[in-house]
VEXGUFI-669708 format. One line per 8 residues: number of its first residue (from 1); for each residue x, y, z of N, C-alpha, C, CB. Coordinates in nm, 2 decimals. Glycine has a CB too. Layout:
N
NUM = X,Y,Z,X,Y,Z,X,Y,Z,X,Y,Z; ...
END
This chain:
172
1 = 12.08,10.13,8.52,11.96,10.11,8.57,11.86,10.08,8.45,11.93,10.23,8.65; 11.77,9.99,8.48,11.67,9.98,8.37,11.58,10.11,8.33,11.57,9.87,8.40; 11.51,10.11,8.21,11.44,10.22,8.18,11.31,10.19,8.27,11.43,10.23,8.02; 11.24,10.31,8.28,11.11,10.28,8.37,11.02,10.24,8.27,11.05,10.42,8.46; 10.91,10.15,8.35,10.79,10.07,8.26,10.69,10.20,8.26,10.70,9.92,8.35; 10.68,10.27,8.37,10.58,10.36,8.37,10.61,10.50,8.48,10.46,10.27,8.42; 10.56,10.61,8.44,10.60,10.73,8.52,10.50,10.79,8.55,10.69,10.82,8.45; 10.48,10.83,8.69,10.35,10.92,8.75,10.42,11.06,8.76,10.28,10.86,8.93
9 = 10.35,11.15,8.83,10.38,11.29,8.86,10.52,11.28,8.94,10.26,11.37,8.95; 10.51,11.19,9.04,10.63,11.19,9.12,10.71,11.06,9.10,10.60,11.22,9.27; 10.67,10.95,9.07,10.73,10.83,9.06,10.77,10.77,8.94,10.66,10.74,9.12; 10.86,10.68,8.95,10.89,10.59,8.82,10.90,10.46,8.87,11.04,10.63,8.73; 10.85,10.37,8.80,10.83,10.20,8.83,10.92,10.14,8.72,10.66,10.14,8.81; 11.02,10.06,8.77,11.08,9.98,8.67,11.12,9.85,8.72,11.21,10.05,8.63; 11.15,9.76,8.64,11.19,9.62,8.70,11.31,9.63,8.79,11.21,9.52,8.60; 11.27,9.54,8.89,11.39,9.54,8.98,11.50,9.46,8.95,11.35,9.50,9.11
17 = 11.60,9.44,8.99,11.72,9.36,8.96,11.80,9.33,9.10,11.82,9.42,8.85; 11.89,9.25,9.10,11.99,9.22,9.23,12.02,9.33,9.28,12.11,9.15,9.21; 12.06,9.42,9.23,12.12,9.57,9.29,12.01,9.61,9.38,12.16,9.70,9.18; 11.89,9.59,9.36,11.79,9.63,9.46,11.78,9.55,9.58,11.65,9.64,9.41; 11.86,9.45,9.61,11.82,9.37,9.71,11.83,9.44,9.84,11.90,9.26,9.70; 11.93,9.52,9.85,11.94,9.61,9.98,11.82,9.67,10.03,12.03,9.71,9.96; 11.75,9.75,9.93,11.62,9.83,9.94,11.50,9.72,9.98,11.59,9.92,9.79; 11.51,9.60,9.90,11.41,9.50,9.91,11.41,9.44,10.03,11.40,9.42,9.82
25 = 11.53,9.41,10.09,11.55,9.36,10.22,11.49,9.43,10.33,11.67,9.35,10.24; 11.52,9.57,10.32,11.47,9.68,10.42,11.33,9.66,10.44,11.49,9.83,10.38; 11.25,9.66,10.30,11.11,9.67,10.32,11.04,9.53,10.37,11.04,9.72,10.16; 11.09,9.42,10.29,11.04,9.29,10.33,11.07,9.25,10.48,11.10,9.19,10.24; 11.19,9.29,10.53,11.22,9.25,10.66,11.18,9.35,10.78,11.36,9.22,10.65; 11.09,9.43,10.75,11.04,9.53,10.85,10.93,9.47,10.90,11.00,9.67,10.81; 10.91,9.44,11.04,10.79,9.37,11.10,10.65,9.46,11.07,10.83,9.36,11.26; 10.66,9.60,11.07,10.56,9.68,11.07,10.50,9.71,10.93,10.61,9.80,11.13
33 = 10.59,9.70,10.83,10.56,9.69,10.68,10.48,9.53,10.65,10.71,9.71,10.60; 10.54,9.42,10.69,10.50,9.31,10.66,10.39,9.26,10.76,10.62,9.23,10.65; 10.31,9.34,10.85,10.21,9.29,10.93,10.10,9.19,10.86,10.14,9.41,10.97; 10.07,9.24,10.76,9.96,9.16,10.67,10.01,9.04,10.62,9.90,9.25,10.55; 10.13,8.99,10.63,10.21,8.88,10.56,10.23,8.80,10.71,10.37,8.94,10.45; 10.18,8.84,10.82,10.23,8.77,10.96,10.36,8.79,10.99,10.20,8.62,10.96; 10.42,8.90,10.96,10.55,8.91,11.01,10.65,8.92,10.89,10.59,8.79,11.12; 10.78,9.00,10.94,10.89,9.00,10.85,10.93,8.88,10.79,10.99,9.06,10.91
41 = 10.99,8.88,10.66,11.05,8.79,10.58,11.18,8.77,10.64,11.06,8.83,10.43; 11.23,8.64,10.61,11.38,8.60,10.64,11.47,8.64,10.54,11.40,8.45,10.67; 11.60,8.64,10.53,11.69,8.65,10.42,11.63,8.55,10.31,11.84,8.62,10.46; 11.62,8.42,10.34,11.59,8.34,10.23,11.44,8.38,10.16,11.59,8.18,10.29; 11.36,8.40,10.23,11.22,8.45,10.19,11.23,8.57,10.11,11.13,8.47,10.31; 11.31,8.68,10.15,11.33,8.78,10.06,11.39,8.76,9.93,11.39,8.86,10.12; 11.51,8.67,9.95,11.56,8.63,9.80,11.47,8.56,9.70,11.68,8.54,9.82; 11.38,8.46,9.76,11.27,8.39,9.70,11.19,8.51,9.64,11.18,8.30,9.79
49 = 11.15,8.60,9.70,11.06,8.70,9.67,11.10,8.77,9.53,11.05,8.80,9.80; 11.24,8.79,9.53,11.31,8.87,9.43,11.30,8.75,9.32,11.48,8.94,9.49; 11.35,8.65,9.34,11.37,8.57,9.22,11.21,8.53,9.16,11.46,8.43,9.26; 11.12,8.54,9.23,10.96,8.52,9.18,10.95,8.65,9.10,10.83,8.51,9.33; 10.99,8.77,9.14,10.96,8.89,9.04,11.04,8.88,8.91,11.00,9.03,9.12; 11.16,8.83,8.94,11.25,8.82,8.80,11.17,8.72,8.71,11.41,8.76,8.82; 11.11,8.62,8.75,11.07,8.50,8.69,10.93,8.56,8.60,11.03,8.38,8.81; 10.86,8.64,8.68,10.72,8.70,8.64,10.78,8.80,8.53,10.62,8.78,8.79
57 = 10.89,8.87,8.55,10.90,8.95,8.41,10.93,8.88,8.30,11.01,9.06,8.40; 11.01,8.77,8.32,11.03,8.69,8.20,10.92,8.60,8.13,11.12,8.60,8.23; 10.83,8.57,8.22,10.71,8.48,8.19,10.60,8.57,8.13,10.66,8.41,8.34; 10.56,8.69,8.21,10.45,8.77,8.17,10.47,8.89,8.11,10.38,8.78,8.25; 10.61,8.95,8.12,10.65,9.09,8.09,10.60,9.18,8.18,10.62,9.13,7.95; 10.56,9.15,8.31,10.53,9.24,8.42,10.53,9.16,8.55,10.38,9.32,8.40; 10.50,9.24,8.63,10.52,9.16,8.79,10.52,9.30,8.89,10.71,9.06,8.80; 10.60,9.29,9.00,10.59,9.38,9.10,10.73,9.46,9.04,10.60,9.31,9.26
65 = 10.70,9.60,9.04,10.82,9.67,9.00,10.86,9.76,9.12,10.80,9.76,8.88; 10.99,9.79,9.13,11.04,9.88,9.21,10.98,10.01,9.19,11.18,9.88,9.22; 10.97,10.08,9.30,10.92,10.21,9.28,11.01,10.32,9.33,10.81,10.23,9.34; 11.04,10.43,9.26,11.13,10.52,9.27,11.07,10.67,9.27,11.21,10.50,9.17; 11.15,10.74,9.35,11.09,10.89,9.35,11.17,10.93,9.23,11.11,10.98,9.49; 11.10,11.01,9.13,11.16,11.08,9.02,11.30,11.14,9.08,11.06,11.20,8.95; 11.40,11.10,8.99,11.53,11.16,9.00,11.62,11.09,9.13,11.51,11.32,9.02; 11.54,10.99,9.17,11.64,10.92,9.28,11.65,10.76,9.25,11.58,10.93,9.45
73 = 11.76,10.72,9.31,11.78,10.59,9.28,11.75,10.49,9.41,11.93,10.58,9.23; 11.67,10.56,9.49,11.65,10.48,9.60,11.51,10.42,9.60,11.67,10.56,9.72; 11.51,10.27,9.59,11.38,10.22,9.59,11.28,10.24,9.72,11.38,10.08,9.54; 11.18,10.30,9.69,11.08,10.35,9.83,10.96,10.22,9.84,10.98,10.53,9.80; 10.96,10.14,9.74,10.87,10.03,9.76,10.86,9.96,9.64,10.75,10.05,9.81; 10.74,9.88,9.62,10.70,9.80,9.52,10.57,9.82,9.46,10.71,9.67,9.56; 10.51,9.81,9.34,10.38,9.83,9.30,10.40,9.76,9.15,10.33,9.99,9.32; 10.27,9.70,9.12,10.29,9.63,8.99,10.15,9.53,8.96,10.44,9.54,9.00
81 = 10.18,9.47,8.87,10.06,9.37,8.83,10.12,9.24,8.82,9.99,9.41,8.70; 10.04,9.15,8.92,10.09,9.01,8.90,9.95,8.91,8.87,10.20,8.95,9.04; 10.00,8.81,8.84,9.87,8.72,8.81,9.85,8.63,8.95,9.90,8.62,8.67; 9.73,8.63,8.99,9.69,8.55,9.12,9.59,8.46,9.10,9.66,8.64,9.24; 9.59,8.36,9.19,9.49,8.29,9.21,9.36,8.34,9.26,9.54,8.22,9.27; 9.26,8.32,9.19,9.12,8.38,9.25,9.01,8.27,9.21,9.07,8.54,9.18; 8.96,8.21,9.31,8.85,8.12,9.30,8.93,8.00,9.18,8.68,8.21,9.24; 8.86,7.97,9.09,8.92,7.89,8.97,8.99,7.92,8.86,8.85,7.82,8.92
89 = 9.04,8.06,8.89,9.12,8.10,8.78,9.23,8.19,8.82,9.04,8.17,8.67; 9.30,8.26,8.72,9.40,8.35,8.74,9.37,8.51,8.71,9.51,8.29,8.65; 9.39,8.60,8.80,9.33,8.72,8.77,9.47,8.83,8.77,9.20,8.75,8.88; 9.45,8.93,8.71,9.57,9.03,8.73,9.54,9.14,8.84,9.60,9.12,8.58; 9.64,9.13,8.92,9.62,9.18,9.07,9.72,9.31,9.08,9.65,9.06,9.19; 9.67,9.41,9.11,9.76,9.53,9.12,9.79,9.53,9.28,9.68,9.68,9.06; 9.93,9.52,9.31,9.99,9.51,9.44,10.09,9.60,9.46,10.04,9.38,9.47; 10.08,9.64,9.60,10.18,9.76,9.65,10.23,9.72,9.76,10.12,9.88,9.67
97 = 10.34,9.77,9.80,10.42,9.76,9.93,10.51,9.86,9.94,10.50,9.63,9.93; 10.52,9.94,10.04,10.62,10.05,10.06,10.69,10.05,10.19,10.56,10.17,10.03; 10.81,10.11,10.19,10.88,10.11,10.31,10.82,10.23,10.40,11.04,10.14,10.27; 10.81,10.20,10.52,10.73,10.26,10.64,10.74,10.42,10.62,10.80,10.20,10.80; 10.86,10.45,10.61,10.90,10.59,10.60,10.84,10.67,10.48,11.04,10.60,10.61; 10.76,10.60,10.39,10.70,10.66,10.29,10.55,10.65,10.28,10.77,10.61,10.18; 10.50,10.59,10.40,10.36,10.58,10.42,10.30,10.70,10.43,10.33,10.50,10.51; 10.16,10.74,10.40,10.10,10.85,10.42,10.14,10.97,10.35,10.10,10.86,10.55
105 = 10.19,10.94,10.24,10.23,11.03,10.13,10.16,11.03,10.01,10.35,11.02,10.11; 10.07,10.94,9.98,10.00,10.92,9.86,10.07,10.83,9.76,9.97,11.06,9.80; 10.19,10.80,9.78,10.27,10.72,9.70,10.21,10.57,9.64,10.40,10.70,9.78; 10.16,10.52,9.72,10.09,10.39,9.71,9.97,10.42,9.61,10.04,10.33,9.86; 9.88,10.51,9.65,9.77,10.54,9.57,9.82,10.59,9.41,9.69,10.66,9.66; 9.92,10.67,9.42,9.98,10.73,9.28,10.04,10.61,9.20,10.10,10.85,9.32; 10.11,10.53,9.25,10.16,10.42,9.19,10.06,10.32,9.14,10.24,10.36,9.27; 9.96,10.28,9.23,9.84,10.19,9.20,9.76,10.25,9.08,9.73,10.18,9.33
113 = 9.73,10.38,9.08,9.67,10.44,8.98,9.73,10.44,8.84,9.66,10.57,9.03; 9.88,10.43,8.85,9.94,10.44,8.74,9.96,10.29,8.68,10.07,10.51,8.75; 9.94,10.18,8.77,9.95,10.07,8.73,9.83,10.02,8.66,9.98,10.01,8.83; 9.70,10.08,8.71,9.58,10.05,8.66,9.56,10.11,8.52,9.47,10.10,8.76; 9.62,10.22,8.50,9.63,10.28,8.36,9.71,10.19,8.26,9.69,10.42,8.37; 9.82,10.17,8.31,9.90,10.07,8.24,9.83,9.92,8.21,10.03,10.05,8.32; 9.78,9.87,8.32,9.70,9.73,8.29,9.58,9.75,8.18,9.63,9.67,8.42; 9.53,9.84,8.20,9.42,9.89,8.08,9.47,9.93,7.96,9.34,10.00,8.13
121 = 9.56,10.02,7.95,9.60,10.09,7.83,9.70,10.00,7.77,9.66,10.24,7.86; 9.82,9.94,7.83,9.91,9.86,7.74,9.88,9.72,7.75,10.05,9.89,7.77; 9.85,9.66,7.89,9.84,9.51,7.88,9.68,9.47,7.83,9.87,9.44,8.05; 9.61,9.57,7.81,9.47,9.55,7.76,9.40,9.44,7.84,9.47,9.50,7.61; 9.39,9.47,7.98,9.31,9.38,8.08,9.18,9.45,8.07,9.36,9.37,8.24; 9.09,9.37,8.06,8.93,9.41,8.09,8.91,9.47,8.24,8.83,9.26,8.07; 8.98,9.39,8.33,8.94,9.42,8.46,9.07,9.41,8.54,8.83,9.34,8.52; 9.07,9.44,8.67,9.21,9.45,8.75,9.16,9.43,8.89,9.30,9.60,8.73
129 = 9.23,9.36,8.97,9.18,9.32,9.10,9.29,9.37,9.21,9.17,9.15,9.10; 9.26,9.37,9.35,9.35,9.37,9.45,9.28,9.30,9.55,9.39,9.51,9.48; 9.36,9.20,9.61,9.33,9.09,9.68,9.40,9.13,9.82,9.38,8.94,9.61; 9.31,9.19,9.92,9.39,9.24,10.04,9.34,9.17,10.18,9.36,9.41,10.06; 9.42,9.16,10.27,9.39,9.09,10.37,9.28,9.19,10.46,9.53,9.05,10.44; 9.20,9.12,10.53,9.07,9.19,10.58,9.13,9.30,10.68,8.96,9.07,10.67; 9.25,9.27,10.75,9.30,9.35,10.86,9.39,9.48,10.78,9.41,9.25,10.96; 9.41,9.47,10.67,9.51,9.57,10.61,9.43,9.70,10.56,9.59,9.51,10.48
137 = 9.36,9.79,10.65,9.27,9.89,10.61,9.34,9.99,10.53,9.20,9.95,10.73; 9.47,10.01,10.54,9.54,10.13,10.45,9.55,10.08,10.31,9.70,10.16,10.49; 9.58,9.94,10.28,9.56,9.89,10.13,9.43,9.89,10.09,9.62,9.76,10.10; 9.32,9.88,10.17,9.19,9.87,10.13,9.14,10.01,10.08,9.10,9.82,10.23; 9.22,10.12,10.15,9.17,10.27,10.11,9.25,10.31,9.98,9.22,10.39,10.24; 9.36,10.24,9.96,9.43,10.27,9.85,9.35,10.20,9.72,9.58,10.21,9.86; 9.31,10.08,9.74,9.21,10.02,9.64,9.10,10.10,9.62,9.16,9.89,9.67; 9.04,10.16,9.72,8.90,10.23,9.69,8.94,10.37,9.61,8.81,10.27,9.84
145 = 9.06,10.42,9.64,9.09,10.53,9.58,9.15,10.50,9.43,9.19,10.62,9.67; 9.17,10.38,9.40,9.23,10.34,9.28,9.10,10.29,9.19,9.34,10.22,9.30; 8.97,10.34,9.23,8.84,10.31,9.16,8.80,10.19,9.20,8.85,10.31,9.02; 8.84,10.10,9.28,8.79,9.96,9.28,8.69,9.95,9.39,8.90,9.86,9.30; 8.60,9.83,9.39,8.52,9.82,9.46,8.50,9.66,9.50,8.42,9.89,9.40; 8.47,9.65,9.65,8.49,9.50,9.70,8.38,9.43,9.62,8.46,9.48,9.88; 8.42,9.31,9.59,8.32,9.21,9.52,8.31,9.06,9.58,8.38,9.20,9.37; 8.39,9.05,9.70,8.39,8.91,9.71,8.50,8.90,9.84,8.44,8.83,9.56
153 = 8.49,8.79,9.92,8.59,8.76,10.03,8.62,8.61,10.01,8.52,8.80,10.19; 8.75,8.58,10.04,8.81,8.47,10.03,8.92,8.43,10.15,8.87,8.47,9.90; 8.96,8.32,10.16,9.04,8.29,10.27,9.16,8.23,10.21,8.98,8.19,10.37; 9.28,8.29,10.22,9.41,8.23,10.18,9.48,8.18,10.29,9.51,8.32,10.11; 9.55,8.08,10.26,9.63,8.01,10.36,9.79,8.03,10.35,9.59,7.86,10.34; 9.84,8.11,10.45,9.98,8.15,10.44,10.06,8.14,10.58,9.99,8.30,10.39; 10.18,8.07,10.57,10.23,8.05,10.70,10.16,7.96,10.79,10.25,8.17,10.76; 10.08,7.87,10.76,10.01,7.81,10.84,9.88,7.88,10.90,10.09,7.76,10.94
161 = 9.85,7.98,10.85,9.74,8.05,10.91,9.63,8.08,10.80,9.78,8.17,10.98; 9.52,8.07,10.84,9.41,8.12,10.76,9.38,8.27,10.76,9.30,8.06,10.80; 9.39,8.33,10.65,9.37,8.48,10.64,9.27,8.52,10.56,9.48,8.54,10.58; 9.16,8.57,10.61,9.06,8.64,10.54,9.10,8.76,10.45,8.97,8.70,10.63; 9.06,8.76,10.30,9.10,8.87,10.23,9.00,8.90,10.16,9.21,8.85,10.15; 8.97,9.05,10.11,8.87,9.10,10.05,8.90,9.13,9.90,8.83,9.20,10.13; 8.83,9.09,9.81,8.86,9.09,9.67,8.79,9.23,9.61,8.80,8.95,9.60; 8.91,9.31,9.57,8.85,9.44,9.50,8.87,9.42,9.36,8.91,9.57,9.54
169 = 8.78,9.50,9.28,8.80,9.49,9.13,8.72,9.63,9.08,8.74,9.33,9.05; 8.81,9.64,8.96,8.76,9.77,8.87,8.76,9.69,8.73,8.88,9.93,8.86; 8.69,9.78,8.64,8.67,9.73,8.50,8.72,9.85,8.43,8.51,9.67,8.45; 8.76,9.81,8.30,8.80,9.91,8.20,8.69,10.00,8.17,8.85,9.85,8.07
END
């Protein structure tokens, strides 16, 4: 198993690898978890998602990391920093996605705060963003608890659907 990128009180975040595919599939192929993406991913979409994360690790040195409870090998979600399109530029975004059985336990907030500290302290970003679908109220609450404020709204086109998103931001 790879060394953790960062640790919080209850969690460890590390780069995912192909051995994490069963856990990743369980998350991305759950209709309830993926409602903000307009439905569960197929096997092909899940594989492409993993490959994208592996490329991000190579290209940027960061991406969405697997989230594990300390002392456990079970991946309970993903959280990390990715470069995302916003208006005419690319911005570092904190993103998170957790298995449904781990919702409402504070894990997303704890992991997101850890990523904020890592983004400012280690990666030296001056600002961090979370771009969240307007219907995803739970993720919006995590962004607010992570010290972010809404600054803008945009529309993303995904799976042939126009999806309004709220742009949250925090500064160093």
